[in-house]
N, C-alpha and C positions, 0 to 999 in steps of 0.2 A: 503592410508588413508581410513577409513571406513565411510559409510554413517552415518550421524548424525541425520537426520530428521526422527525420528521413531514415528509411531502411537502407542498409548498406550490405556489404559482403557478409557471408555467414562465417562465424568463428570456427576454427578448426575443432573437430570433434563434435560439433553441434549441427551437422548437416541433416537434411531431410531427404527421404527417397521421393524424388519428384514423380517418377514413373508410377510408384505405388499410390501416391496421392491422386494423381490424375486418373488412374483406374478406379479408385474408390469414389471420387467425385462423379465420374461418368456413370457409375452404376447407381449411386445413392442420392446425389445432390444435383439436380438439373441446373440450378442457379450457378453452380461452380464448374459446369462441364464446358471445357474449352481449352485454349492454349494457356499453359500454366507457367508462371515464373515465380521464383521464391527469393526473397531477401530477408535479412534479419534486422530487427531494431536493436541498436547498441545498448540502450539503457536497460535497467532492471537487473536484479540480482537473485530473483527467485524463479518463478515460472518463466520459460523462454517464450519470446514473442516474435513472430515472423510476419512479414507482409506476403500475402498470396495475391498475385495479380492474374486474373483470368480474363483473357480477351480485352485487356486494357482497364478492367475494373478491379479496384483494390479492396482486399479483405484482410482480416487479421486472424492468424492461427496461434493458439496458445497450447503449450504442452509442458509437462513437468521438466525440471532440470535433469540432465543426465547424472546418474549416480546418487540421486537423493533416496534416502531410506524413510523419509517422513511423509508417508502417503497421505495422511490426513491434511497436511499443509498444502498438498498439490492435487486436490480432488477435482478433476476436470468436470465430472458430471455434476457435482454440487455447484460449481461456479456457473456452469451453463444453466442449471435450474434456477439459480438466483436471478440471472439476467432474464430468463424467460418469464418469471413472475413479476420482476421489478420494472422491466422496461415499459409496460403499459401504464404504470402509475408514476414513473420517475423518468421523464424524457431524456435525462442526461445519460442514462444507461444505454450502451450499444445494443443493437438488435442482434440476438443470437441466431445462427443459421443452422449449424449441425453439430452434434456431439458424437464422436466415434469412440466406441468402447473396444474395438478390435485392435489390440496392441501390435498385431502382426503388420499393420499398415506402415507405421513409422517407428515401432518399438515402444510405444506408449499411447495411452489415451490422449485425445486432443479434442478441441472444439474450434469452430470458426465463427466469427462474428463480423458484423459490418465494421468498416473503418470510419471513424469520425476524424475528419481532417481539421487541423487547426494548430495553434501555438501550444507548446508544452514547455513550461519553465522548469529548469533544473537548478543546478547549484547557483548559477549566475543568470542575469538577464541575457537573452539572445542578442547577437550582434545587431545593431541598429535600433535597439529598444532602450529607452531611458525613461525614468519615472521621476516626476517631482515628488516631494514628500506627500502632498495631498493625493497624488495618483497612486503612490505606493500603499497608502492607507486604503484607498478605494479598492485596489486589487485584493488586498487581504480581506476586506469586509465582504467582497463578492465570494471569495473562497469559503469563508466561514458561513455565510448566509445559505449557500447550497448545502453545506453539511447540516445546518439546522433544518433545512427543508427535508432532507433525507430522514432526519430523526422525527419529523412530524408526519410521516406517511402512516396512513391507517392500515394496521396489520391485517385486518379482516379484508379490506378492499384489495390488498396486494396478495392475499393468500399466503402470508409469510409466517404464520404462527408456529408452524412445525420446523422452522429453521433454527431454533434455539430454545434454551430453557432459561428464561429470565431469573427465576429463583435460584439463588446461589451463584449467579454469574461471576461476581467479583472474586469470590473465593476460588472458583474453578480457574479463573484467569491467573491469579497469583500462584496457585499451586501448580497449574499446568506449565506456565512459563518457567517456574523454578525447576521443575523436573526436567524440562527440555534443556535448560542450561547445564545442569549437572550431567546429563547424558552426553552433551556435546563438548564438554570442557576438555581443553588440551593443557599441557603442562606449562605453557607460556602466558597464561592469562590469569587474572585474579579469580578467587573462588566465589566472590560475590555473596558469600554467606551473610555478612552483616546487612547488606541491602535486602536480601530475601527475608531475613528475620524481621527487619523493620516493616516491610510490607505486610507480613503476617500480623504483626502486632497492631498496626495502625489501620487495618482494613476497615472501611466505613460500613455502616449498617446496610443490609440488603434493601434495594428499592425496586422490586419487580413491577410495581405499578407504573413506572415510567419506561417500561420496555419499548424498544424501538429497533428498526432496522439500522444496523451500524456497519460501516465500511471496514474499519479496523486497520486501514493504512491510508488515511485521507491526508493528502499533501499535494503540493504544487505539481509534481511530475506525474501525479495520477489524475489530473484534471486537464481537459482540453479547453483552450480559450479561443474565442472568435478572433480570427486574424484581423478583421476590420474593426473590432471593438474588444481589445484585450482585457477589458474589465468585466466581460460577460463570459461565464462558464457555459460551454455547450456540450460537454461530455465529462463523464467520470469513468475511469478505467480501473482495471486490476481489482476484481471483486473476489479474489481467491480466499480471503479471510472474512468475508461478510457473514453476518449472523444476526440473530435477534438477541439483544442483551441491553446492558446499561449504557445509554448514550453518552454519559459523562466519561465513561471509560474510553469511548471512541475519541472524544475530545482530548483525553489524556494522551492517546497515541499521537494525535496531531501535535500536541504541545511538546512531546518528546523530540520532535524534529526542529522545534522553533528556537533557533540560536539568535539571540539578540546581539546588537552591536557591542554591548558592554560585557558580554560573557567572556570568560577566560580564553586565552589564545588556543589552548588545546581544543576547545569546542569550536572555535573558528576554523581550525584546520580540518575538522570532520563535517563542517556545515554542508548540508545538501540542498538548501534553498536560500534565496537572496533576502532572507529576513533580517539581515544586518544593515540594510539600507536605511537612509534617513526617511522617516515617515512610517516605516513599518511598525505596526502596533506591537506592544509588549505582550507577553503571555497573559499577564494580568488583565490587560485591556481586551484581549480576545475573550477571556472568560466572562468579563462584564458584558460584552456584546452578546455572547452566547446565552447568558442568562436572560437578557432582554428579549431575544428572539424566540426562545423556547419556553421560558417560564420555569425551567429546571434550575434548582439551586445547586451551585457547585461549591459545596462545603469541602473541607479537607483538600484544598488546592494542592498542597505539597504531595499528598499521596498520589494523586492522579499524574502529576508531573514526574515523580520518581518512577511510577509504574511505566509511564510512556518511555522514559529513557532506558529502564531496565529491559523492557520488551525489545527495544532496538538492539541492545547488547546481546540478547539471546539470538535474535535473527542473525546478527553479524557473526556470532560464534558458530551457529549451525552451518552457515555458508563457509566460514573459515575452516571448520572441521572437514567439510567436503574437500576443500583445497589441500589441507594438510594430509589427508588420507589418499590424495591422488585421484579423487572421483571427478574432479574438474581441473582443467589446465588454464582456466581464465585468470590471467595475471592481475586482473582488477581486485581479486580476492586475497592477494598475498598480504596486504596491510590491514586486514580486518581484525587481527588480533590486537593491533594498536588501538583500533576504534573501540573495541571492548574495554580496554584499559581506561580510555578517556571517558567513556560513558559511565563506567563504574565510579570513577573519581567524581564525576558531576553528580551522580546520585548521592554519594557520601557528603558532598558539600551541601546539598539541599537538606539532607537529613540532619547534619550538624547544626544548621541554623533554624530548623523547623520548630514551630511552637506546638506541634501535635504531640 
């Protein structure tokens, strides 16, 4: 099966200064000194990702989106530092190469890492790939098992203790994402106040003793699969929101993306992964496997599911706000207000039937 994650032309308004990059690499990074070509990966809606080809060798450059005001969500230095500490103990993390803090080079901080070549699954299976129900389940189990492996990393061995504050993590997440939503709200989306109030009321007890490295956006299109064995994960990408915190909240973020085949039609329309195929495990089945793999109890399942979907609504709204304000011209973002409405409705449905 061929590689499917191909870089293409650069979107209008998101060009990089190739001459400035080449000069910077020549002076500071011998590994990247050579004939330079730049392309852009079409996926992703947050940090921008480019393919940097130097004398036929491919690398990946990451930089914040144009027009973003949320610097904490696009901290290149922090993401580079996470990879630097994590890669020696978690082989799925790409090798970081250089972090540039001089914004005069391309107009923003950026970093470069190795490129892990392989299959990346997005909304649907790639052309030429089909899965039996048993294979679909095997694929999802592999995805979940690597997440559980991440959550089992020894914080001392990784030197990751200073990357987060486990005590109070859940409350900070609920409060922080609520504040971000209110700050990014536009007049054509729901206020989400009932959902935010429910999350505040149903917040589970703090469990700092199970602190772990968490990815915070773990899903199919952030993992790379072996082209010769698509049931084997060989890379995990997009570490911009990684931290140390409650691992079950990380699972909740994954569950927020998990659209089952029997979910309502509006959720099917915003589906981002092929989790509606026959054989794909349900959210409940994922939770059961996660408990077996980690030993962590996932009480208050509805809370984590609602949090995961609400967090996605906030991310969508922040990007939509940039589009509404004219900070980006990427037409992919024009429909994100509708996505916010659908996710808010899904949260309310879970809340209405929840026994919490």
